[in-house]
NUPA-333546 format. One record per residue (C-alpha): residue in one letter; x, y, z. Coordinates in steps of 0.5 Angstrom, whole numbers, plus 500, padded with zeros to 3 digits. Layout:
<pts>
AXYZ...
</pts>
This chain:
<pts>
M395482467D397479460A397486457I401489462I406484462S406484454E407491454A412491459R416486456G416490450L419496453A424492457D426489450L428496448G432497454K427502457Y427499463D425505468E418505464A417498464T418497472S413503472K408500468L409493472R409497479L402501477G399494475H401491481S398496485Q391496481T391488481A387484487D388477484E393474488A396469482E396475477R400479483L405474483H406474475I407481475V412481481Y415475477E416480471L418486475A423482478T426479472V426487469L429489475K435484474R436485467Q436493469G441491474Y438492480W439485484K437487491D431491489A429485485L430480491H427485496T421485491I420478491Q421477498S416482500E411479495L412472498G412474505N405477504T402471500P396467503P398459504Q393457498S397461493K403457495E401451490Y401456484S407454479I409461479Y410461487L415456486Q418460480L419466485E422462490M427459486N428466483A429469490L434463492L438465486L438472487R440471495P447469494A449474489V446480494T448477500G455474499S453468503F451461500K449458507G443454507I442455499L443449497D438445501E433450500A434450493E434442493S427442497V424447492F426443486G423437489R417440489F417442482L419435480E413433484L408438480H412436474R410428475V403429477G402434470T401441474I407443470A408440463E415439460F417446456D412450459A414457461A414455468W418449467I423453463Q424458468I425454474K430450470I434456468S434459475Y436452478S441451473N444458474L444457482I447450482A453453477L454459482I454454488S459450484D463456482F464459489H462455494Q461447493P463445487S459439484E462433481R462434473D457428472G452432477T454439473E452436466A446432469T443439471L445442465G443436460W436439459V439445455C440443448P434439447T430444450I433450445E432445439T424444441L423451442I426453435E422447432S416450435H417457433R418459440E425463439R424468444E424463450A430459446F434465446Q433466453V435459455A441460450E443467453N443464460Y447458458V452462455G452467461L455461465K462462461S463468465L463464472R470461474I468454472A464454466P461448463A463445456A459447451P455441449H457439442G462444441V462452439K460450432Y453447435W451454439S453458433N448454429L443455434M444462433E444462426C437458426I434464430I437469426N434466419S427464422P422468419T418468425A423471429T423479431P428483428L430485435L431478437K435477431A439483433K440480440A442473437M447477432S450480438L451474442L455471437V459477436E460476444H461469444S463465438E470463437D469460430L468466426D473470423R474477424D471480418G465475419L464478426D464485424N459484418L454480424A456486428A454491423K448488422A446488429I448495430Q443497424I437493427F438496434E438503431E432502427E428499432G430504437H434500442V437504448H443501448G443495443A448498438M453500444D453493447V455491440K461496439I463495446Q464487444Q468490437A473494442R473488446M476484440G480489438L484489445K484482445E488481438D492487440Y494491446R496497442Y488498441L488501447T488509445E486515448E481516442L478509444A478511452Q474517450E469513445L468509451K467515456G461517451Y458510451F458510459A455516459S449514455Y448507459E448512466E443516462G439510461N439507468A442501464L446498470A447491468P449493461Y453498463Q457493468R458488462A461493458V466495463E467488464A468487457I474492456L477491463S478483462H481484456I486490458Q493487459P495486467W501490466Q497495462G494502463F494501471E490508472F485506466R484500469I483503476A478508474L474502470S474498477N472504481I466505476R464497476D465498484E460504484L455500479I455494484K453498490M447501486A445493484G446491491A450485489Q455483495L458477491D460482485F462486491Y467481493L469479486N471486484Q475487490I479481489R480483481L482490484L486487489G490483483T490489479W494493485L498486486T500486479H502494480S508491484G510495490R503497492S503491496A501495503R495497500V493490498I494488505E490493508S484492504A484485503E485484511A479488512L475484506D478477510A474480516L468480512V467474509D467467512E469460509E462458511D459464507C463463500R469458501W472460494V472468496S475467503G480462500M482467494V483473499A487469504N492467498I492475495I494477502A500471502Q502474496A502481498Y506479504A511475500Q512482496L514485502D519479504D515478510F515470509D512468516K506472515S506470507Y506462509A501463515W496466510A498461504T496456509K490459511A488459503A490452502T486449508T480454506W480451499G481444500S480439495L474442493F478447489P484443487S487448482D487454487Q489450493A495448489E497455488A496457495T501451497R506453492T505460495A506457502L512453499Q515459496A515463503R518457506L524457501Q526464503A529461509F533456505Q536461500A541464504L543458508K548454505G549447508V542446511D539440510T533441505T530434505D524435508I522441504I524438497A520432500F514436501A514439494E515432491S508430494N505436492I507435485E505428485V498431487N498436482L500431476A494426478Q489432478G492434471L495440474L501440469G502448470Q502448477A506442478V512445473Q511452477T513448483M518444480E521451478L521453485I525448488V530449482S531456482Q531457490I535450492L538446487S541452482P544456488R547450491K550447484D546441486P547436481R540434481Q538440478E539437471Q534432472W529436475L530441469D528435464R522433468M520440467E521440460K517434459H511436463A511443459R511440452K505436454L502442457S503445450E499440447T492443451M494450453P500452448E501459451E501456458G506451455D510456452V511461458R513455462T518453457A521460458A521459465I525453464C530457459Q531462465N533456470R537453465G541459463L542461471A544454472R550455467L551462470N552459477T556453474G561459471Q563462477G570461479V571459471Q575464467D573462460T566465458A562459455N557458461E555465460E554465453A550459454C546462459I545468455A542464449Y537461454L535467456E534470449E530464447A526466454V525473452A522471445L517466448Y515471453T514477448K510472443H505472448Q505479451R508477458L512483458V514483465E517477465A521479458A523485462S525481468T529476463R533482460Q535484467M538477468H541477461A545484464L547480470A550475465L554480461Y557483467S559476469V563476462F565483463Q568481470K572476467T574479460G575487463A572489456S569496456A564494450T561488454L560493460E557498455R552492452C550490459V548497461E544497454I541491456I539493463S536500460I532496456A529492462R528499466D525502460A520497460F518497467R517504467A512503461L509498465E509502471N511496475T514500482K518494485F521492478I523499476S526500483T530494482S532495475T534502476R539500482W542495477Y543500472S546505476F551500479Y553498472L555505471Y558506477I563501475A564504469W566511473L571507477R574505470Q574512468W569510462T563515464T563522468G560523475P554527473V552521469V552516474L550521480Q543522475A542514475L544513482R538519483E533515479A535509483E534512490E527516487A525509485W526506492A522512495D516510491E516503494R517506501T512512500D507506500M508504507T504509510V498505508F500501514A498503521A503509523L508505527E508499523A509504517V515506520R518499522R517497515R519503512Q526503516H526496513L526499506T531504508S536500512A536495506V544494504E542496496L540502498R545504503D550502497T547507493Y548513497K555510499R557510491A554517491F558520497H564516494I563520487C562527490L568526495Q572524489E570530485G570535490R562536489A560539496V553542493D552535490M554532497W549536501D544534496W545527497V546527505Q539530505R536526500A539520505K535523511A529525508R526519506S523518513L516518516S518523521D519528515Q512527513L510529520G504525520A498530519G500532512V505537509L505544510L506549504P511555503A507561503T509562496L507556493R501556497E499563493T501560486V496554487M490558490D491563484D490557479P482554479S484548476M490547481K486549487E481544485L486538485I488540491R481540494K480533491E486531494E485533501E478530500L480523498T485523504Q480525509C475520506I481514506A482516513A475516515S473510511E473502513A479499511A475494506V473500502R479504502L483501496K478504491L479511494R487510494G486508486E482515485L488518490H493515485I490518479T489525482H497525484R499523477L494529475M498533480A505531478E503534471Q503541474P510544477A507547483L503541485K509537483A513541489I507539494L508532492D515532493L514534500M509529501R513523499G519525503T523529497P528533501V528540502T532544496L539548498D535554495Q529553500I534552506L538558504E531562503F529559510G536561513R535569511E528569513T530566520K536571520Q531577520K527574526L533572531P537577529R543572528D545567523I543560522A548555520F546547518V551542520D551535518W556529518V557524513D561517513V565516507G569510507G569509515N571517516F567522518W566529514A563535516L558539512I557546514L552551511K551558512T545563509D551567505S555561502Q555554499P556548503Q563547505L565539506V571538511S574532514C573531521G580527522I576521526R573514524A566512525D569506528T573510533I566513535A562507536A568504540W567510545K560509545R560502547Q565504553W562510556L555510554D552503553A551499560Q547493562P540494565G540496572T547499571S550506570P554508564N561509565F560516563E556518569D562516574E567519569E573521574F576527570E573534570E571536563C577541562D582535563K585532557E584525559F576527560S572522555L569527551R575530549R577524544L571526540D572534539Q575533532L567532530V566539531A573542530P571545523L565549527R571554529H572557523L566556519T561559524D561565529K559565536G552566537D550563531L544558531L547551530V542546527F545539528L544533523P547527526T548521522G548514525V552513531L552521532H545521534S548518541I553523542P552530546L555534540H553540543A558538549L564537545F569543545V569547539S575551542D580550548R575550554T569552550P563547549V559548543I553550547L557555551R558559544N552557540P545555541V543548538V537545535Y538537533S534534528A534527524S534531518L534538515T527536512T524535519F527541522W524545516Q518542516C517543524C519551523R514551518R509548522V510553528E510559523S503557520A500556526P496562529P500565536S497560541A493562547L492555549P495553556W501551559T501544562M505541567A504534569G508529574V507522575F512519580E509513583P512506586A513500581A515493582G523492581R524500582P527504588F521509590Y523515594P516518597T520525598E522526591R515524589Q513530593A518534590V516533583Y509534584E510541588A515543583M509542578R505546582Q510552583L511552575A504552574E503558579K509562577H507561569G500561569G499554567T495548569A498542574V496535574S499530578G499523580E493519580A490524576V495523570T491518566K492516559A485519557R487526561F494526558K491525551D486531552T491535556I497534551Q492536545A490542548S496545550A501550547L507548552Y507541555L512539561F512531563H516529569G516522570H518515567C520513560L520505560L524502554D527496551R534498548A533492543A526495540L526503541A519503538D517500544Q518506548S513508553L511514558E509511565L502514567A497513573D493508569G498504565L503505559F502510554L506507548V509510542H504507538D499511542V503517541F502516533D494517534L495524537K493530534L497536537P496543535S504544534P506545541H513545545I513538549T518538554L520530557V523530563A523522563C529518563D532517556S526520553A530523547S533516546Q532514539G533508535I537509529A536504523A542503518G538507514D539513519E532514521P530515528L525511532G522513539L518518543V521524539T519522532A512520534L511526538L513530532C509526527A503527531G504534530A509537536G513543533S518541538V521537543T526537549G528531552T534527555I539522551W540518557P537517564T538523568A536524576S529526577G532532581T536534575G530534571R526538576R532544576F532544568A525545568A525550573E531554569F528552562Y521555564K524561567E528562561L521562557E518567561A523571560E523570552R516571552L516578556A523581552M521579545V518584540P511582538T511579531G505583529G500577529A495579534G500581539G504574538T511574540I517569538I519565544N527563542L526555545A534554543V536560547S532558553V534551552Q542553552R541558558A538552562V543547560L548552562A545554569L546547570R553547568R555552573R552549579R557544582E553538583T551538576R557541573Q559534569P557533562Y553527564H548531568W547537563A549535556A543530557F538535555V537537547L532540543H529537537G525540531S523548531W528553534S522557536I514558538Y509563537S506566544S499570544G502574549R497571554S495574560R497570566Q491565568N490562575S493555576A489549577S492543580A490536581L495533586D496526589E499525596P507527596G513523596G521523599P529524597Q531525590A531519586A534517579S528515574
</pts>
């Protein structure tokens, strides 16, 4: 046995772990003696731990202990195995439940054996049990239940005398093991202070290095340990030690020892200068990592990754840090170390959080991680996850959720983790303070008292940094904005404690002092408001320059750039008072420095803010004719694109939540101002093409433009990509990662999102792939693309196509009209936005349970007094810029989404719909994507489905005969057009989902329920409950056309950013090619007549159209079918008024491709019929 263990140790000491474990497993299988088997298992577990296979080590021990006969439990080696298993268990399972009690029990048995002399002091068993127990107590103290400092020191007090005794006894190998385990505790969060100081430990290592009986390999390991942990040697001394260690490792044939030392040298280089991180270093590290992997040296590999990762600045090398984190994640999985998985996830979440603007990704993974980790399992991890979620929600300005999660974190940590609890409490305080920022005159006594109490607790606990940061919040969020005279007292308090903090923590003291300079500067800036001289601004700038110097001194580059941004604001205040062009020029220069710094740091949110300010200052210069329109438009474009980067990240949330959060970003006043400034410049300088670009840009940044399941590539772009192997591989990887993210659990998605982020960066380097990314992130379709599309469409119709958009500039509406043979035309409509809003309030808005005035209009359509005639100016420009028969694509803006534009008169007694077929779309990009989606799908042979649900409900009149009429209409339509009818109780949510996902055309006739205050809560009423907008987002539709004959089915909630949200958007996102619906409540009988006319026209189109050449497929012109169906209603006496026929509108693609299928027998599932026509 001894020979086997000795040989295995020799192999493991050389890093040949696989050979060592093979030898020990073989010896174990050939040994019958129980004590020998236990010793071999202990050594095997030790080697597996050194190699990095923690879970395997634990299972090896547990398996042996489970098969050990009772009499063997008295062996000291059995206690060693038990204690080792207890040390491994929380690391492998991530749970500390019951560990401490079990450890105390095993340690008590050890003390008894030591008392009776079975285990002597300084025996190998005594040393190993002490090491395992000390490490376990430190681990518990760090992550679950901190020990009192006296208890921790008592637990570790044996270390120094033991090492000294072992060195005196020439047991250098064991002395080094004790020392190595102790300094390893430094990697934990609450590391004990080294007894006698660092110098003492350096001397101990020197003793081993100079010992005549120590082996060369052991001396090299001692040198390596000094290089890694010593702080009292200069760089030259450390380099000399490193060179000696490398030489010995190479001479002795150690597999990875020389690499370990070189990794530490790289770590020191990064610690001294962040510029040490170069492409050359990255390639060198890549070679080392490959060697670790080849040698199956998991633990050394993980230590190497950690050494590099922990010394890359938080703002530096985002993609490189993500790549290293992903490597570490894979190594942790192989090790089976759940606790390390939690800690790595926390680090990874922190990396994404630092990369500001990626908060949605953090929340998705962190909330999933929170569900995995119970407070009773691991208190510190549970609290940290909650605190990270709180900070992420704060970045999204969701302060209610931020406060809730911060409170949970503070409660979880409690008094056991005072420093962490103080941080969480400060996050909660910050969330509460947001409610006070915009509310002047509100009593802040309670919140200041809450802050004061926390500050006193922090000071009593010696947490000076936390106390000062809490004071900063009160000053910056309450006292300074309100010009409260107490702010000077608070600033003096902050400065006093910051100076004291500098005595023990110089860097933290400087950083807090810099923050105080910021606050003093901003206080002076506030004081200067309303005062004509610039003395306060000049004082502010001096304070801010001092803060920049302090931040830069400690490489706090994000903070330094943020301070530069404040500096620019102070300069702008000076400019407002003096009007000097040189001051504004300096302001632009300073904000550009901040912008460039944030770009270099890849900080998404701050890039957005700084580019917005940069464009604003340039716009002010343009107003004074100090710069040109193109320069300002470029700056505004950069600001808008930076905002889009923030918005793109919202797709991480569940689909409907994503829309809501993205709408919040789109509707933010700062972004709307960016668009308004661009519109103003374009209008003033007569830039119609630029105006077209900006209008489409303003609309394209929506989830509806991305249409759910992915981007459809133009054929030419697809061919370019597929012909290039490298681009094709990147597309394959991007699709694979996207699918993996969709299929994986939220807790593991962050790693995949990191890989996807890097893949997108590589794609962006290829022009063709960048075009694909532009589509994915909602970059608007270009003018050239839409002109080419128009020419293609003209060949299919064969008619011309005209795109009609409207833009509100300064409260006046202008029409933008584009035809395929000309550039955009910008024409004034001569009507104000407030006039249209007032019309809508008077004629379309109505209280719940009442009809709008438009329904009861007393005048005829052609009468001059008819209500719609007041709005005809909106379409007047079409008279000369479009031709009869042209396909018109209407792209409404804001309040125009509620107006039946196709019902307005384009000339005397001629509504637009009589002159032209019309398609509506939220944006040009949405229309383009819908058409491309339909074109890319093969001609559909899927069935046509007609579904009706017209059942009684509480609080609503019910007419049985109308129910019978609806169900009979569904049956007749299905029979006439070879479709399938399903009605009444058969239309369950499950049946609805199954049939709509397997239909080429789908008609739904029933009720749409909505709350006009929250149009995202629209739902269709089915037999067994409501089918919500949220449920629609989960559908995967095969590009069908969907007709909704349901009250208000096409009604869209319009955010200030001009993004609709309702059933139409949801269906298009889910994959529909087009949707016909109603923009206000309609009578059920009118809906039946429209459906009959529409499907008659569809059938006529299908039979009349020429095959496209694709398997006998034909183009069905939906726009013409809707036009004819609407006009058929208009010709009927009972539905001649626009209220009846103008409600029906087509969204999305103008066409659908049919396979030319033969008629099929209809199938129906009918419930009992019902009675007279009723309004739905």
